[in-house]
C-alpha positions as CSV (number, residue, x, y, z in Angstrom):
1,X,80.9,76.1,186.5
2,X,78.0,76.5,189.3
3,X,78.1,79.5,191.8
4,X,77.3,76.8,194.7
5,X,80.9,74.5,193.2
6,X,83.3,78.1,193.0
7,X,80.4,78.7,196.6
8,X,82.9,74.8,197.7
9,X,85.8,75.9,196.7
10,X,86.4,79.5,198.3
11,X,85.4,77.9,201.4
12,X,87.5,75.0,200.9
13,X,90.6,77.3,201.0
14,X,89.2,80.1,203.7
15,X,89.3,77.1,205.6
16,X,91.8,74.8,205.0
17,X,89.7,71.9,206.2
18,X,87.1,70.4,203.8
19,X,85.4,69.5,207.3
20,X,85.2,73.3,208.8
21,X,84.1,74.5,204.5
22,X,81.3,71.5,204.9
23,X,80.1,72.6,208.0
24,X,79.9,76.4,206.6
25,X,78.1,75.6,203.1
26,X,75.1,72.7,205.1
27,X,76.9,69.3,203.7
28,X,78.1,66.3,204.2
29,X,81.6,66.5,203.8
30,X,81.2,63.4,200.9
31,X,79.2,65.8,199.0
32,X,81.7,68.7,199.2
33,X,84.4,66.7,197.9
34,X,82.0,65.3,195.4
35,X,81.5,69.0,194.2
36,X,85.3,70.0,193.8
37,X,86.0,66.7,192.4
38,X,83.2,67.5,189.7
39,X,84.7,71.4,189.1
40,X,88.1,69.8,188.6
41,X,86.7,67.2,185.8
42,X,85.8,70.2,184.4
43,X,88.8,72.7,184.0
44,X,90.6,69.1,183.5
45,X,93.1,70.6,186.1
46,X,93.5,70.1,190.1
47,X,92.6,72.5,193.0
48,X,92.9,71.4,195.7
49,X,96.1,69.2,197.5
50,X,96.0,67.4,201.0
51,X,98.1,67.9,203.9
52,X,98.5,66.7,207.1
53,X,97.3,70.5,208.1
54,X,94.4,70.6,205.8
55,X,94.3,71.5,202.1
56,X,95.7,74.1,199.9
57,X,95.1,75.5,196.4
58,X,97.2,74.3,193.9
59,X,98.3,77.3,191.3
60,X,95.4,76.9,189.2
61,X,92.8,76.6,192.4
62,X,94.2,79.7,193.5
63,X,93.6,81.4,190.7
64,X,90.4,80.4,190.3
65,X,89.8,81.2,194.0
66,X,90.3,84.6,193.6
67,X,87.8,85.0,190.7
68,X,85.0,83.0,192.5
69,X,85.9,85.0,195.4
70,X,85.2,88.2,193.9
71,X,82.2,86.7,192.2
72,X,80.7,85.7,195.2
73,X,81.3,88.9,197.0
74,X,79.7,91.0,193.8
75,X,76.7,88.7,194.1
76,X,76.6,89.7,197.9
77,X,77.2,93.4,197.2
78,X,74.5,93.1,194.5
79,X,71.7,91.7,196.6
80,X,72.4,93.8,199.1
81,X,72.1,96.7,197.0
82,X,69.3,95.4,195.9
83,X,67.4,95.3,199.8
84,X,68.4,98.0,200.3
85,X,67.2,100.0,196.9
86,X,63.4,98.4,199.0
87,X,64.6,100.1,201.9
88,X,66.1,97.7,204.1
89,X,69.2,99.0,205.5
90,X,71.0,95.8,205.7
91,X,74.9,94.7,204.6
92,X,78.7,95.4,204.9
93,X,80.7,97.5,204.3
94,X,84.3,97.3,204.2
95,X,86.3,100.6,204.7
96,X,90.2,100.8,204.0
97,X,91.3,104.2,206.5
98,X,94.8,105.6,206.8
99,X,95.9,106.5,210.2
100,X,94.7,110.2,210.5
101,X,91.1,109.0,208.6
102,X,91.0,106.5,211.6
103,X,92.0,108.7,214.6
104,X,90.2,112.3,213.0
105,X,87.0,111.2,210.9
106,X,86.6,107.2,211.3
107,X,85.4,107.7,215.4
108,X,82.5,110.0,214.7
109,X,81.5,108.3,211.2
110,X,80.6,105.1,212.9
111,X,78.9,107.0,215.3
112,X,76.5,108.5,213.9
113,X,75.8,105.9,211.3
114,X,76.2,103.5,213.0
115,X,73.0,105.0,215.1
116,X,71.7,105.6,211.7
117,X,71.7,102.7,210.2
118,X,72.7,99.2,212.9
119,X,72.2,96.3,210.6
120,X,74.8,97.5,208.4
121,X,77.9,95.9,210.0
122,X,80.9,98.1,209.3
123,X,84.2,96.4,208.8
124,X,87.2,98.8,208.8
125,X,90.9,97.9,208.5
126,X,94.0,100.6,207.8
127,X,96.1,101.6,206.1
128,X,98.7,103.1,206.2
129,X,99.3,104.7,202.5
130,X,96.3,104.7,199.6
131,X,98.2,105.7,196.6
132,X,98.4,102.4,194.8
133,X,94.6,101.3,195.6
134,X,95.6,97.8,195.6
135,X,92.4,96.6,197.7
136,X,90.0,99.1,196.3
137,X,90.7,98.3,193.0
138,X,90.1,94.7,193.2
139,X,87.0,95.3,195.0
140,X,88.5,93.9,199.3
141,X,87.2,97.4,200.5
142,X,84.1,99.4,199.3
143,X,85.4,102.9,200.2
144,X,89.0,104.1,200.8
145,X,89.7,107.7,203.3
146,X,93.4,108.6,202.4
147,X,95.1,110.8,200.5
148,X,93.7,111.4,197.2
149,X,96.8,110.4,195.2
150,X,97.9,113.3,192.4
151,X,98.3,111.6,189.3
152,X,95.0,109.1,189.7
153,X,93.6,107.9,187.0
154,X,91.2,109.7,185.3
155,X,87.9,107.8,185.2
156,X,88.7,104.8,187.0
157,X,87.6,106.0,190.6
158,X,85.4,108.7,191.9
159,X,86.3,110.5,194.6
160,X,85.3,113.4,197.6
161,X,87.2,115.3,198.9
162,X,86.6,115.7,203.0
163,X,89.7,117.0,204.5
164,X,93.4,118.3,203.9
165,X,96.8,117.5,206.2
166,X,99.7,117.5,206.1
167,X,102.9,114.7,206.1
168,X,105.7,116.1,208.5
169,X,109.3,114.6,208.6
170,X,109.9,113.2,212.7
171,X,113.2,111.6,214.7
172,X,112.7,110.6,218.2
173,X,113.5,112.7,221.0
174,X,117.3,113.2,221.0
175,X,118.0,112.3,217.5
176,X,121.1,112.7,216.3
177,X,119.0,115.0,212.9
178,X,117.3,116.4,214.8
179,X,118.4,120.0,214.6
180,X,118.5,119.5,210.9
181,X,116.9,122.6,208.4
182,X,117.4,121.4,205.0
183,X,115.5,118.1,204.0
184,X,119.0,117.2,202.3
185,X,120.9,117.3,205.9
186,X,118.3,113.8,205.7
187,X,119.6,112.2,202.4
188,X,121.9,109.5,203.8
189,X,119.3,109.5,206.8
190,X,117.7,105.6,207.5
191,X,114.0,106.1,206.4
192,X,111.2,105.0,206.8
193,X,108.9,104.5,203.9
194,X,105.3,103.5,204.4
195,X,104.6,102.6,200.9
196,X,105.0,99.0,198.6
197,X,107.5,97.6,196.8
198,X,107.4,97.6,192.8
199,X,108.8,95.0,191.9
200,X,109.5,95.3,188.3
201,X,111.6,98.7,189.3
202,X,112.9,97.5,192.7
203,X,112.4,100.2,194.2
204,X,110.1,101.3,196.8
205,X,107.2,104.0,196.6
206,X,105.4,105.6,199.2
207,X,104.9,109.2,201.0
208,X,109.0,109.6,201.7
209,X,109.9,109.8,197.8
210,X,107.1,112.3,196.8
211,X,108.7,114.4,199.9
212,X,111.8,114.8,198.2
213,X,111.2,114.6,194.3
214,X,107.7,117.4,195.3
215,X,111.7,119.2,196.6
216,X,114.2,118.4,193.1
217,X,116.0,115.8,195.8
218,X,116.5,112.1,194.9
219,X,115.2,109.9,197.5
220,X,117.6,108.4,200.7
221,X,116.6,104.6,200.4
222,X,114.3,102.4,202.6
223,X,115.7,101.5,206.1
224,X,112.8,100.0,206.1
225,X,108.7,99.6,204.4
226,X,105.9,99.1,206.7
227,X,102.5,98.9,207.0
228,X,101.5,99.1,210.4
229,X,101.8,103.1,212.5
230,X,102.4,101.6,215.1
231,X,105.5,99.6,212.9
232,X,106.6,103.7,211.8
233,X,106.2,105.2,215.5
234,X,108.2,102.3,216.9
235,X,110.9,102.4,214.5
236,X,111.2,106.0,214.4
237,X,110.8,106.7,218.0
238,X,113.3,103.7,219.8
239,X,116.5,104.1,217.1
240,X,118.1,106.2,214.8
241,X,115.4,106.3,211.4
242,X,113.6,109.2,209.7
243,X,109.2,109.4,209.0
244,X,106.7,111.3,207.8
245,X,103.5,111.1,209.8
246,X,100.4,113.7,209.6
247,X,101.3,116.8,211.6
248,X,97.4,115.5,213.5
249,X,99.4,111.9,214.3
250,X,103.0,113.7,215.0
251,X,101.3,116.5,217.5
252,X,98.8,113.4,219.6
253,X,99.8,113.3,223.4
254,X,100.8,109.6,222.1
255,X,103.2,110.6,219.6
256,X,104.5,113.9,220.9
257,X,105.9,111.8,224.0
258,X,108.6,109.6,221.8
259,X,108.9,111.8,218.9
260,X,109.8,115.3,217.5
261,X,108.8,117.3,214.6
262,X,112.0,118.8,212.4
263,X,111.8,122.0,211.4
264,X,113.1,121.7,207.8
265,X,112.7,124.9,205.7
266,X,111.0,123.0,203.1
267,X,107.8,122.7,203.3
268,X,105.7,119.3,204.3
269,X,104.2,116.9,202.5
270,X,100.4,118.5,202.1
271,X,97.5,115.8,201.2
272,X,94.2,116.1,200.4
273,X,92.2,113.2,202.4
274,X,89.2,112.3,200.5
275,X,86.6,109.2,199.8
276,X,86.8,107.0,197.0
277,X,85.2,104.6,195.3
278,X,84.9,102.5,192.1
279,X,83.6,104.1,189.0
280,X,82.4,100.9,187.5
281,X,80.4,100.0,191.0
282,X,77.0,100.5,191.8
283,X,77.2,103.1,194.5
284,X,74.9,101.5,197.4
285,X,72.4,103.7,199.5
286,X,74.9,102.1,201.8
287,X,77.6,103.6,200.7
288,X,75.8,106.9,199.5
289,X,74.9,107.3,203.5
290,X,78.5,106.4,204.6
291,X,79.5,109.1,202.7
292,X,77.3,111.7,203.6
293,X,78.1,110.7,207.5
294,X,82.0,110.9,205.9
295,X,81.6,114.9,205.2
296,X,79.8,115.4,208.4
297,X,82.7,113.6,210.3
298,X,84.6,116.5,208.3
299,X,82.9,119.3,208.4
300,X,84.0,119.3,212.5
301,X,87.4,119.0,212.3
302,X,87.3,121.6,209.8
303,X,85.7,123.5,212.5
304,X,88.1,122.5,215.3
305,X,89.6,125.3,216.5
């Protein structure tokens, strides 16, 4: 199986068009079609189907596409690391960060890191709930910045602690439960969960579940499951949902004008925010320097009054 054939498949699936994929790779469309056809013959399986909108992967094509994309990314990363070890600090880094890190750590990190290494392109995506670490595990992000899971598998990831926060319970101003003083009084409320859905157990995961478990209470059913800070604040701020937010975000003027932090007898959910990378990956100079700049930003946050 040749690398250029895998690159052709990746381009065709990502672009959804053989014409666009051929242009992207600098090939003619017939040449691209031939390469993919030879790949199908080699595997004895159809990889693409033509539709009126373009091309789509078959089930077999989707499997190969996912692996081929990972291979392409690993090769690109290896090339960049070799250049960086030679002093040529160029390449790309993809960062997945939770909202409190996006608000408090990422801006200063991007400012100082971007100034020091202008040829490194940084991509930042918001990750509302990192505990499952799926994107980091699959190689779709290089560094994850968020709450370090308490049950993190030993040996799978390298972690660097950066700062601490507390997840607090929030409701809209004037909410019927705004005077609740115990978590148990919210057990039948409509909670917004910020995790994922575990199909095998038919349950949701997330910080709200952890909060109730921490205080020995059964978790309430999910009123909604979101993976966006805006969605969470919108649901809580305009309806009767209850949610959890990092205290720094809940106290921010943009959120505080719509939300109230409940004064509960039970403590909020403490979180240690850290940087996480895969242990089996080579820590490139670009990643090593990025984590150093994260530490500098975190030091400034801790020094604030």
